[in-house]
ZAMARGU-4260 file (C-alpha; in steps of 0.2 Angstrom, whole numbers, plus 5000, padded with zeros to 4 digits):
<rodrens>
0) 5043/4950/4977 | 5041/4933/4968 | 5023/4930/4973 | 5029/4916/4985 | 5019/4924/4999
5) 5017/4909/5010 | 5035/4904/5009 | 5040/4923/5013 | 5028/4923/5028 | 5035/4908/5035
10) 5053/4914/5033 | 5048/4931/5040 | 5039/4923/5055 | 5055/4914/5059 | 5065/4930/5058
15) 5054/4939/5070 | 5054/4924/5082 | 5073/4924/5082 | 5073/4943/5084 | 5057/4952/5089
20) 5066/4969/5087 | 5069/4966/5068 | 5058/4980/5062 | 5060/4977/5043 | 5055/4959/5045
25) 5039/4964/5054 | 5036/4977/5039 | 5039/4964/5026 | 5028/4951/5036 | 5014/4964/5035
30) 5017/4966/5016 | 5017/4948/5012 | 5001/4945/5022 | 4992/4958/5013 | 4998/4953/4997
35) 4992/4935/5001 | 4975/4942/5007 | 4971/4961/5005 | 4957/4959/5019 | 4971/4958/5032
40) 4974/4977/5029 | 4956/4980/5034 | 4956/4970/5051 | 4966/4978/5065 | 4966/4960/5073
45) 4974/4952/5058 | 4992/4946/5059 | 4997/4958/5045 | 4990/4973/5054 | 4998/4968/5070
50) 5015/4966/5061 | 5014/4983/5054 | 5011/4990/5072 | 5027/4981/5078 | 5037/4988/5064
55) 5030/5005/5067 | 5035/5004/5085 | 5052/4999/5081 | 5055/5011/5067 | 5064/5025/5077
60) 5078/5012/5079 | 5080/5011/5060 | 5091/5022/5048 | 5080/5036/5041 | 5076/5029/5024
65) 5070/5012/5031 | 5061/5021/5045 | 5052/5032/5032 | 5047/5016/5022 | 5039/5008/5038
70) 5030/5025/5042 | 5023/5024/5024 | 5017/5007/5027 | 5009/5011/5044 | 5001/5026/5037
75) 4993/5016/5023 | 4986/5003/5035 | 4979/5017/5046 | 4970/5025/5030 | 4981/5040/5032
80) 4983/5041/5013 | 4989/5059/5012 | 5003/5056/5024 | 5008/5040/5015 | 5008/5049/4998
85) 5019/5063/5006 | 5032/5051/5013 | 5032/5041/4997 | 5035/5057/4986 | 5049/5062/4998
90) 5057/5045/4996 | 5056/5046/4977 | 5061/5064/4977 | 5077/5061/4986 | 5080/5044/4977
95) 5071/5041/4961 | 5079/5024/4960 | 5070/5018/4976 | 5059/5004/4969 | 5051/5000/4985
100) 5044/5018/4986 | 5039/5017/4967 | 5030/5001/4971 | 5021/5010/4986 | 5017/5024/4974
105) 5009/5012/4962 | 4998/5004/4976 | 4993/5021/4982 | 4987/5027/4965 | 4977/5011/4964
110) 4969/5011/4981 | 4968/5029/4987 | 4950/5033/4989 | 4951/5052/4992 | 4945/5065/4981
115) 4955/5079/4973 | 4944/5093/4978 | 4956/5107/4971 | 4947/5104/4954 | 4929/5106/4949
120) 4921/5094/4948 | 4931/5084/4961 | 4940/5069/4954 | 4948/5054/4961 | 4966/5058/4968
125) 4972/5041/4964 | 4973/5035/4946 | 4972/5017/4939 | 4981/5023/4924 | 4995/5031/4934
130) 4996/5015/4945 | 4998/5004/4929 | 5012/5016/4923 | 5021/5015/4939 | 5020/4996/4940
135) 5026/4995/4922 | 5041/5006/4927 | 5045/4995/4942 | 5044/4979/4931 | 5055/4987/4918
140) 5068/4991/4931 | 5067/4975/4940 | 5057/4961/4932 | 5059/4950/4948 | 5046/4961/4957
145) 5032/4950/4951 | 5020/4957/4964 | 5019/4973/4953 | 5008/4962/4941 | 4994/4963/4954
150) 4992/4981/4950 | 4988/4977/4932 | 4976/4963/4937 | 4967/4974/4948 | 4966/4989/4936
155) 4961/4979/4921 | 4949/4969/4932 | 4941/4985/4938 | 4939/4992/4920 | 4931/4976/4915
160) 4918/4977/4929 | 4926/4969/4945 | 4916/4975/4960 | 4904/4983/4948 | 4919/4993/4940
165) 4916/5008/4952 | 4928/5018/4962 | 4921/5026/4978 | 4928/5044/4982 | 4929/5051/4999
170) 4932/5069/5004 | 4940/5064/5020 | 4951/5051/5027 | 4943/5039/5039 | 4950/5031/5055
175) 4954/5015/5045 | 4952/5006/5029 | 4937/4996/5035 | 4928/5012/5041 | 4930/5020/5024
180) 4923/5005/5015 | 4908/5005/5026 | 4905/5024/5025 | 4895/5031/5011 | 4906/5038/4997
185) 4904/5056/4993 | 4906/5052/4974 | 4906/5037/4963 | 4916/5035/4947 | 4915/5021/4934
</rodrens>
């Protein structure tokens, strides 16, 4: 939460070394790794991807809310954006004060590549504007969650032309993030 990713990774690695059944430590290890290097979410052989797999396997042993958070993270890593959104909306619906779920929601708004095909013409389901609004809400409620600033950096960078300033829209989820990045987009938005 304080952008001390390497220190967090070291501590979480030690935690899972001491207790390999510590599901939340595995989940946080995945988050810290992708925060440090987003490409880890693309590579099923990466330490972060492997950590989320461990967390997901152990999730049934957790209390319901924590298990749901782990399922959200696993769905996101597996590019099952609709499932991740549904679970996150459920978490926020039952507890609007759940800042972890609100952070997830901001990230999904930023990185969801699916199209909303219920409207004509189709538009992006995710929204950098909503992502920024949710990240702002996270920071207003807990200024110590500095990772939320990454949403601002990415959204404003994209608007300024980062990666050509375009968003790729897909009609269907793919088998993974990497597969979706490599697939031809159905629509492009600037």
